[in-house]
C-alpha positions in Angstrom: -27.1 7.2 -8.3 -24.4 9.4 -10.1 -25.0 12.1 -8.0 -25.1 9.9 -4.8 -21.6 8.3 -5.9 -19.9 11.8 -6.5 -21.3 13.3 -3.2 -19.9 10.3 -1.3 -16.4 10.5 -3.5 -16.2 14.2 -2.2 -16.7 13.2 1.4 -14.6 9.9 1.3 -11.8 11.8 -0.6 -11.4 13.9 2.7 -10.3 11.0 4.4 -6.7 11.4 5.7 -5.4 8.5 8.3 -1.8 8.4 7.1 1.0 8.4 9.7 3.7 11.2 8.8 7.1 11.2 9.1 8.9 11.5 12.6 12.3 13.1 13.2 13.5 10.5 15.5 12.1 7.2 17.6 9.4 7.7 20.3 8.1 11.0 19.3 5.1 12.5 17.0 5.3 15.0 14.1 3.1 17.9 14.2 1.0 16.5 11.6 0.7 13.3 13.6 -0.4 15.2 16.3 -3.1 17.2 14.1 -4.4 13.9 13.2 -4.9 12.6 16.3 -2.1 10.3 16.7 -0.6 9.6 20.7 2.4 8.1 22.1 1.8 5.1 24.3 5.4 5.2 25.4 7.7 8.1 25.5 10.9 6.1 24.9 12.3 7.2 28.5 10.0 6.4 31.4 7.2 3.8 32.7 4.5 6.5 32.5 1.0 5.2 31.1 1.9 1.4 31.7 1.8 -1.2 34.8 1.9 -4.5 35.5 -1.1 -6.6 34.0 -1.4 -7.9 37.7 0.1 -5.1 39.5 -0.9 -1.7 40.2 2.4 0.0 39.3 5.3 -1.0 36.9 7.0 -4.1 37.4 10.0 -3.5 39.7 12.0 -5.9 37.7 12.3 -7.7 34.4 11.6 -4.8 32.1 14.7 -2.9 30.6 14.4 0.6 29.2 17.4 1.5 26.8 18.6 3.3 23.7 15.0 4.3 23.2 13.3 0.8 23.4 11.4 -1.2 26.1 12.3 -4.8 26.3 11.7 -7.7 28.9 14.7 -9.5 30.3 14.9 -12.9 29.1 14.0 -15.8 31.3 14.3 -18.9 29.6 10.9 -18.4 27.7 9.0 -18.8 31.0 5.6 -17.2 30.4 4.9 -14.0 32.7 7.5 -15.6 35.0 9.9 -12.6 35.5 8.7 -8.9 35.1 5.5 -10.1 33.8 3.3 -8.6 31.1 2.7 -4.8 31.1 -0.5 -2.9 30.2 -1.7 0.8 29.4 -3.3 2.2 32.2 -6.2 3.7 29.4 -8.7 1.2 27.8 -9.4 1.8 24.1 -12.4 0.7 21.8 -11.9 1.6 18.3 -8.3 2.5 17.2 -5.3 2.2 15.0 -2.2 0.7 16.9 1.4 0.8 15.5 4.2 -1.0 17.6 7.8 -1.4 16.1 9.5 -4.6 17.2 12.5 -6.4 16.9 13.0 -10.2 17.8 15.8 -12.2 18.9 16.7 -15.5 17.9 13.7 -18.1 19.2 11.8 -15.3 20.8 8.0 -15.5 21.7 5.9 -12.5 22.5 2.9 -10.8 21.6 1.0 -7.3 21.4 -2.7 -7.9 22.9 -5.6 -5.9 23.1 -9.1 -6.1 24.6 -7.0 -7.3 27.5 -9.0 -7.6 30.7 -6.4 -7.7 33.3 -8.7 -9.1 35.9 -9.8 -11.9 33.8 -6.6 -14.2 34.7 -5.3 -13.6 38.1 -3.2 -17.0 38.2 -0.1 -18.0 36.7 0.7 -17.2 32.8 -0.3 -14.2 30.7 -2.9 -11.9 30.8 -5.8 -12.7 28.5 -6.6 -10.8 25.4 -6.4 -11.0 21.4 -3.0 -11.3 20.6 -0.9 -10.3 17.4 1.5 -13.0 17.6 5.2 -12.0 17.5 7.5 -14.9 16.9 10.7 -16.2 15.4 8.9 -19.0 13.3 12.2 -20.6 12.2 13.5 -21.4 15.6 10.6 -21.4 18.1 8.8 -24.5 18.4 5.1 -22.7 18.7 5.3 -22.0 15.3 4.6 -25.6 14.6 2.0 -26.1 17.1 -1.8 -25.0 16.9 -4.0 -25.3 13.6 -2.7 -24.4 10.4 0.0 -21.8 11.8 -2.4 -19.8 13.7 0.2 -19.4 16.4 2.9 -18.1 13.9 4.3 -14.4 13.2 1.3 -12.0 12.6 -1.6 -14.7 13.2 -4.3 -14.0 15.6 -2.8 -16.1 18.1 -4.5 -19.5 18.4 -7.4 -18.5 16.1 -6.5 -17.2 12.8 -3.3 -17.8 10.8 -1.7 -15.3 9.0 -1.9 -14.8 5.2 1.3 -13.8 4.2 1.4 -15.0 0.5 1.1 -11.4 -0.9 3.5 -10.2 -3.4 4.6 -7.4 -1.5 5.2 -9.4 2.0 8.6 -8.8 3.6 10.1 -9.1 7.3 13.2 -8.2 8.5 14.4 -11.0 10.7 17.5 -8.9 12.1 15.9 -5.7 12.2 12.8 -3.6 13.5 9.3 -4.3 12.0 6.0 -2.6 12.4 2.8 -4.8 13.9 -0.5 -2.7 13.0 -3.7 -3.4 14.6 -7.0 -1.8 13.3 -10.1 -2.1 15.2 -13.2 -0.3 13.9 -16.2 -1.8 15.8 -16.1 -5.4 15.4 -13.7 -5.6 12.3 -10.2 -6.3 13.1 -7.1 -6.3 11.1 -3.3 -7.2 11.6 -1.1 -5.9 9.4 2.8 -6.7 9.1 5.1 -4.1 7.6 2.1 -2.5 5.8 0.6 -5.8 4.4 -2.5 -7.1 5.7 -2.3 -10.8 7.3 -5.4 -11.1 9.3 -8.9 -10.1 9.2 -11.9 -11.2 11.2 -15.0 -9.8 12.6 -15.5 -10.3 16.3 -19.2 -11.0 18.2 -20.4 -13.3 15.2 -20.9 -17.1 15.6 -18.1 -17.9 13.4 -15.7 -16.0 15.6 -17.1 -17.7 18.8 -16.7 -21.0 17.4 -13.0 -20.5 16.7 -12.7 -19.4 20.3 -14.7 -22.5 21.3 -12.1 -24.9 19.8 -9.1 -22.7 21.2 -7.1 -22.5 24.5 -9.5 -19.5 25.2 -12.9 -21.5 25.1 -13.0 -21.3 29.1 -12.5 -17.9 29.3 -16.2 -16.3 29.1 -17.0 -13.8 26.1 -13.3 -13.8 24.9 -12.5 -11.0 22.4 -15.8 -9.5 22.5 -15.6 -6.9 25.0 -16.4 -3.3 23.8 -13.1 -2.1 25.2 -9.8 -3.3 26.7 -6.2 -2.5 27.6 -3.0 -2.8 25.2 -0.5 -5.3 26.4 3.2 -6.2 25.7 3.9 -9.6 26.5 6.6 -11.0 28.9 7.3 -14.6 27.4 10.7 -15.0 28.8 12.4 -14.1 25.9 14.0 -10.6 24.7 11.9 -8.6 22.3 12.3 -5.0 21.5 9.6 -2.5 21.5 9.7 1.3 20.4 7.5 3.8 18.5 4.5 2.6 20.3 1.6 5.2 19.1 -2.2 4.8 18.8 -5.1 7.0 17.2 -8.5 6.7 18.4 -11.1 6.3 15.6 -14.1 8.3 16.2 -16.7 6.9 14.0 -16.0 5.0 10.7 -13.0 7.1 9.6 -11.2 4.3 7.5 -11.0 4.1 4.0 -13.8 2.1 2.6 -11.1 -0.3 0.9 -10.3 -1.5 4.4 -11.9 -4.6 5.1 -11.3 -5.6 0.9 -9.3 -8.1 -0.2 -7.7 -5.8 -2.9 -5.9 -2.7 -2.4 -5.8 0.8 -3.6 -2.4 2.0 -5.0 -1.2 4.6 -7.5 0.8 3.7 -10.5 4.0 5.4 -10.7 3.4 6.8 -14.0 0.8 9.1 -13.0 3.6 11.2 -11.6 5.7 10.9 -14.4 6.4 15.0 -14.7 7.1 15.3 -10.6 9.4 14.1 -8.2 9.5 11.3 -5.3 8.7 14.1 -2.8 5.6 15.6 -4.7 4.5 12.1 -5.4 4.4 10.8 -1.8 2.7 14.2 -0.3 -0.3 13.5 -2.9 -0.5 10.1 -1.9 -0.5 11.0 1.7 -3.2 13.5 1.3 -5.3 11.0 -0.2 -4.3 8.1 2.4 -3.2 5.8 -0.7 -0.5 3.6 0.6 0.8 1.2 -2.3 3.1 2.6 -4.8 4.1 0.8 -8.4 7.7 2.0 -8.7 8.7 3.6 -11.6 12.2 4.2 -12.8 12.4 8.1 -13.0 11.6 7.8 -9.5 14.2 5.2 -8.8 16.8 4.5 -11.6 17.2 0.9 -12.8 21.2 1.7 -11.9 20.3 2.8 -8.3 22.8 1.9 -5.8 22.0 -0.4 -2.7 22.4 2.8 -0.6 19.9 4.9 -2.9 17.3 2.0 -2.7 17.5 2.1 1.2 17.0 5.7 1.3 14.3 5.4 -1.2 12.5 2.8 0.9 12.9 5.0 4.1 11.2 7.8 2.3 8.4 5.9 1.3 7.9 4.5 5.0 8.0 8.1 6.4 5.1 8.6 4.6 3.3 5.3 5.3 3.7 4.0 1.6 5.0 0.9 0.6 6.3 -0.1 -3.1 4.7 -3.2 -3.9 6.2 -3.6 -7.5 8.5 -2.1 -10.2 7.3 -1.0 -13.7 6.2 -1.0 -16.3 9.6 -1.9 -17.7 10.3 -2.4 -21.5 12.4 -5.2 -22.4 14.0 -5.4 -25.9 16.5 -8.1 -25.3 17.6 -10.7 -23.0 20.2 -8.1 -21.1 17.2 -5.6 -20.5 15.3 -8.7 -18.9 18.3 -9.7 -16.6 18.7 -5.9 -15.7 14.8 -5.9 -14.6 14.8 -8.9 -12.5 18.1 -7.9 -10.8 16.7 -4.6 -10.0 13.6 -5.8 -8.6 15.4 -8.0 -6.5 17.5 -5.2 -5.0 14.4 -3.1 -4.5 12.9 -5.9 -2.5 9.5 -6.4 -4.4 8.4 -9.8 -5.6 6.5 -8.3 -8.6 7.5 -6.8 -12.1 5.2 -5.2 -14.3 7.0 -5.4 -17.7 6.7 -5.4 -21.6 8.4 -7.7 -23.4 9.2 -8.6 -26.9 7.0 -11.8 -27.8 10.2 -13.7 -28.6 11.6 -13.0 -25.0 8.8 -14.8 -23.3 10.5 -18.1 -22.8 13.5 -16.3 -21.5 11.3 -14.4 -18.9 9.8 -17.8 -18.2 13.1 -19.0 -17.3 14.1 -15.7 -15.1 10.7 -16.1 -13.3 11.6 -19.6 -12.0 15.2 -18.5 -11.2 14.1 -15.3 -9.2 11.0 -16.9 -8.0 8.9 -13.7 -8.7 5.9 -12.9 -10.5 5.7 -11.2 -13.6 2.7 -9.2 -14.9 2.6 -8.1 -18.4 1.1 -4.2 -19.0 -1.5 -4.4 -21.8 -1.6 -1.6 -24.1 -4.9 -1.4 -26.0 -5.1 -0.3 -29.7 -2.6 2.3 -29.6 0.1 -0.5 -29.8 -1.5 -3.8 -31.2 1.9 -5.8 -31.0 2.3 -4.7 -27.3 -0.4 -7.1 -25.8 -3.6 -5.0 -26.5 -5.8 -6.6 -24.2 -6.3 -9.3 -21.7 -7.3 -12.1 -24.3 -3.8 -11.1 -26.0 -1.6 -11.4 -22.8 -3.6 -14.8 -21.9 -2.7 -16.2 -25.3 0.6 -15.7 -25.0 1.1 -16.7 -21.2 -1.2 -19.5 -20.7 1.2 -22.3 -21.4 4.0 -20.7 -19.5 5.0 -20.5 -15.8 1.8 -19.5 -13.6 3.7 -16.9 -12.1 3.6 -15.0 -15.4 0.4 -13.1 -16.1 -0.9 -9.5 -16.6 -1.3 -6.0 -15.3 -4.9 -5.3 -16.3 -5.3 -1.9 -17.5 -9.1 -1.7 -17.5 -9.1 1.6 -19.7 -6.9 0.1 -22.5 -8.7 -3.1 -22.4 -11.9 -1.3 -22.7 -10.6 0.9 -25.6 -10.0 -2.3 -27.3 -13.3 -3.2 -27.1 -13.3 -5.6 -24.4 -15.0 -5.6 -21.1 -12.5 -5.4 -18.2 -15.1 -6.7 -15.6 -15.6 -10.2 -17.9 -11.8 -10.5 -18.4 -11.1 -10.2 -15.0 -13.6 -13.0 -14.1 -12.0 -15.2 -17.4 -8.3 -14.3 -16.6 -7.9 -13.7 -12.9 -5.6 -16.7 -12.0 -3.2 -14.5 -14.0 -4.2 -11.0 -12.9 -1.2 -9.8 -10.8 -1.9 -6.3 -10.9 -4.6 -4.0 -12.1 -4.2 -0.5 -13.5 -7.5 1.8 -13.0 -8.7 4.7 -15.1 -11.9 5.7 -17.0 -12.5 6.4 -20.9 -14.4 7.8 -22.8 -15.1 5.2 -25.7 -14.5 1.6 -26.9 -12.1 2.2 -29.7 -8.8 3.9 -30.2 -10.6 7.3 -30.6 -11.4 6.9 -26.8 -9.1 8.6 -24.3 -8.4 8.9 -20.6 -10.6 10.5 -18.0 -11.2 10.8 -14.4 -12.9 7.9 -12.9 -16.7 8.3 -12.8 -16.6 10.5 -16.0 -16.0 7.7 -18.7 -18.4 4.8 -19.8 -16.7 2.1 -17.4 -19.1 0.4 -15.2 -17.1 0.4 -12.0 -19.5 -0.9 -9.7 -19.7 -4.1 -11.8 -15.8 -4.2 -11.6 -15.5 -3.7 -7.9 -18.1 -6.6 -7.6 -16.1 -8.7 -9.7 -12.8 -7.9 -7.7 -14.7 -9.5 -4.8 -16.0 -12.5 -6.7 -13.1 -13.5 -8.0 -11.1 -12.7 -4.5 -8.6 -10.5 -5.9 -5.8 -9.7 -3.4 -3.4 -7.3 -5.7 -3.3 -3.8 -5.8 -5.9 -1.6 -8.0 -3.8 1.4 -8.9 -4.7 4.5 -10.1 -3.0 5.3 -13.6 -4.4 8.7 -14.2 -3.0 9.9 -17.7 -5.0 13.4 -18.1 -3.8 16.8 -17.5 -0.4 15.6 -16.3 1.3 18.9 -15.9 -1.5 19.3 -13.2 -3.1 16.1 -12.4 -3.8 16.4 -8.7 -7.4 17.5 -9.1 -8.2 14.6 -11.5 -6.4 12.4 -9.2 -8.3 13.2 -6.0 -11.5 13.1 -8.1 -10.6 9.7 -9.5 -9.6 8.2 -5.8 -12.8 9.7 -4.4 -15.1 8.1 -6.9 -13.5 4.7 -6.7 -13.7 4.7 -2.9 -17.4 5.6 -3.1 -18.4 2.9 -5.6 -16.5 0.4 -3.0 -18.5 2.0 -0.2 -21.8 2.0 -1.8 -21.4 -1.4 -3.3 -20.5 -3.2 -0.1 
């Protein structure tokens, strides 16, 4: 089994799907071209698009201006002006990215598996829809069932899960809708956070359709391929950077389809700048980063923070948390919470003095943030050595105060991280993954797969408890030149995910 894991690790670690930086809107970088990305809209013409019920592009109702494509408003009437537009080509397995900006009260959508011939009457063309909606001001948000018509939903079928700590939406600017179709498995992402996942051509999916507005359309959502559609719902919505990467076979990282995410702890790159960090993450197609202050200082200006996020976005990376941040007095607690707020994350990985916990509790309530205490193993017995110790200190505090479960340190303190995850999962908000050589202080950090931690059991525990946070590699070996070890560890962990599915 060990040889099988390592062979799969080598294969899986070669997967690279990350979108790379582009110099301007509606263009592709050389790297994107090499990776197989294609523009669906060039930013200037109507090439590649026709009306959903026409053989040409609509003669009215759609405007190309300043690198954006938008339907003209017509008092919210569905397909009553220019009508929907669709790609001239059909797609089967793909990653689709669309940047969009809504106006107040707007309703629109991006549809896929569209059959333009299915509906020749009034209204929109028929297909699965990534709903685009101003939830605050459009009445459709309150219709349907349990939010299945709100932003990011599979319209009228599956509501979005936007409860993730890293979820964000820019009401006034552009946001990114991503749709991944790999066989019958489909996912919706909003600004890098997965909000919907489902499997087509199943009894469960067909049952949802049977109780939806699509019940009278035969075989809805189950076609082998279809067109991509931008909806004209009579409201102004702006689209740009519409691009697609067709998937040839099963090329998605194995964590796609899991509830948990794979990320990197910023401390892994303590001796390298942000550019080197992001380049390494891009090569491994790891998209989530716990931000350390040596990459983004605590006293960063708003302009520096904005530039930092732009650089992450150019590499397809999301900063989901900040820390670990050590806090020895109330002033340092205040600074950390204000820093996290300005950075725009909802999770702080922190190490507070025990006597500061009541004050942390107060700040969690004030800022409505989650706070994960990083455990430190036997090296620092007074700094939360294992999961049980963190639990003892936080179990009577606000439920948003929990732990960053460092499975290596937990193991070195003689504990079983899989068992601890099951025991304390309601308070596990972040996980640092690594392997170690022993269950005592003498044990040291090693590449995942070379130590003693049973990762197959740990991944099974992640699934059992429904963990939705990040499993972030904190590689602490050969830190002057860690990249081979990082690649080996990521590959092994992905192999375990794949082989235990």
